[in-house]
C-alpha positions as CSV (number, residue, x, y, z in Angstrom):
1,M,77.3,111.3,104.0
2,N,78.8,110.3,100.7
3,T,80.3,106.9,101.1
4,E,81.3,106.4,97.4
5,P,85.1,106.2,96.7
6,A,86.3,109.1,94.7
7,V,87.2,108.5,91.2
8,D,89.7,110.7,89.5
9,G,92.5,110.7,87.0
10,P,92.5,108.3,84.2
11,D,90.0,106.1,86.1
12,Y,87.4,109.0,85.9
13,L,88.1,109.3,82.1
14,D,87.4,105.6,81.7
15,T,84.2,105.8,83.7
16,F,83.1,108.8,81.7
17,A,84.0,107.0,78.5
18,D,81.8,104.0,79.7
19,R,78.9,106.4,80.3
20,L,79.4,108.0,76.7
21,A,79.6,104.7,75.1
22,G,76.3,103.7,76.9
23,E,74.7,106.7,75.4
24,G,75.8,105.7,71.9
25,A,78.7,108.4,71.7
26,D,81.3,105.9,70.7
27,I,83.7,108.4,69.0
28,E,83.7,110.6,72.0
29,A,84.1,107.5,74.4
30,A,87.2,106.3,72.3
31,Q,88.8,109.9,72.6
32,F,88.3,109.7,76.5
33,R,89.8,106.2,76.5
34,R,92.8,107.4,74.5
35,L,93.3,110.4,76.9
36,A,93.1,107.9,79.8
37,R,95.8,105.7,78.3
38,Q,98.0,108.7,77.5
39,W,97.6,109.8,81.2
40,R,98.4,106.4,82.5
41,D,101.6,106.2,80.2
42,D,102.7,109.7,81.4
43,Q,102.3,108.3,85.0
44,A,104.4,105.3,84.3
45,A,107.1,107.4,82.5
46,A,107.2,109.7,85.6
47,Q,107.5,106.7,87.9
48,R,110.3,105.2,85.7
49,A,112.1,108.6,85.9
50,A,111.8,108.8,89.7
51,D,113.0,105.3,90.1
52,E,116.0,106.0,87.9
53,A,116.7,109.2,89.9
54,T,116.7,107.5,93.1
55,F,119.0,104.7,91.8
56,I,121.5,107.3,90.4
57,N,121.4,109.2,93.7
58,H,122.1,105.9,95.5
59,Q,125.1,105.3,93.1
60,L,126.4,109.0,93.8
61,N,126.1,108.5,97.6
62,N,128.0,105.3,97.4
63,A,130.6,106.9,95.2
64,R,131.0,109.8,97.6
65,R,131.4,107.4,100.6
66,A,134.0,105.4,98.6
67,L,136.1,108.6,97.7
68,Q,136.1,109.9,101.4
69,P,139.4,109.7,103.1
70,A,139.9,106.8,105.5
71,D,139.8,107.9,109.1
72,T,143.2,107.4,110.7
73,H,142.5,108.0,114.3
């Protein structure tokens, strides 16, 4: 049974870059580190966009509630 945690995404690229650097492939390692940074930047941008969409959705829901006619029963 494999008990090692799975490494994927930009963490995998960094781990692979470490291995390449250990073998003396510094140029290739730097390229994988650059790709890992780009991936993390993309993840952060996607999270910011999702957060903004959630905020805007809440604002829209609040505006809809404010514009509903008052119940006069």
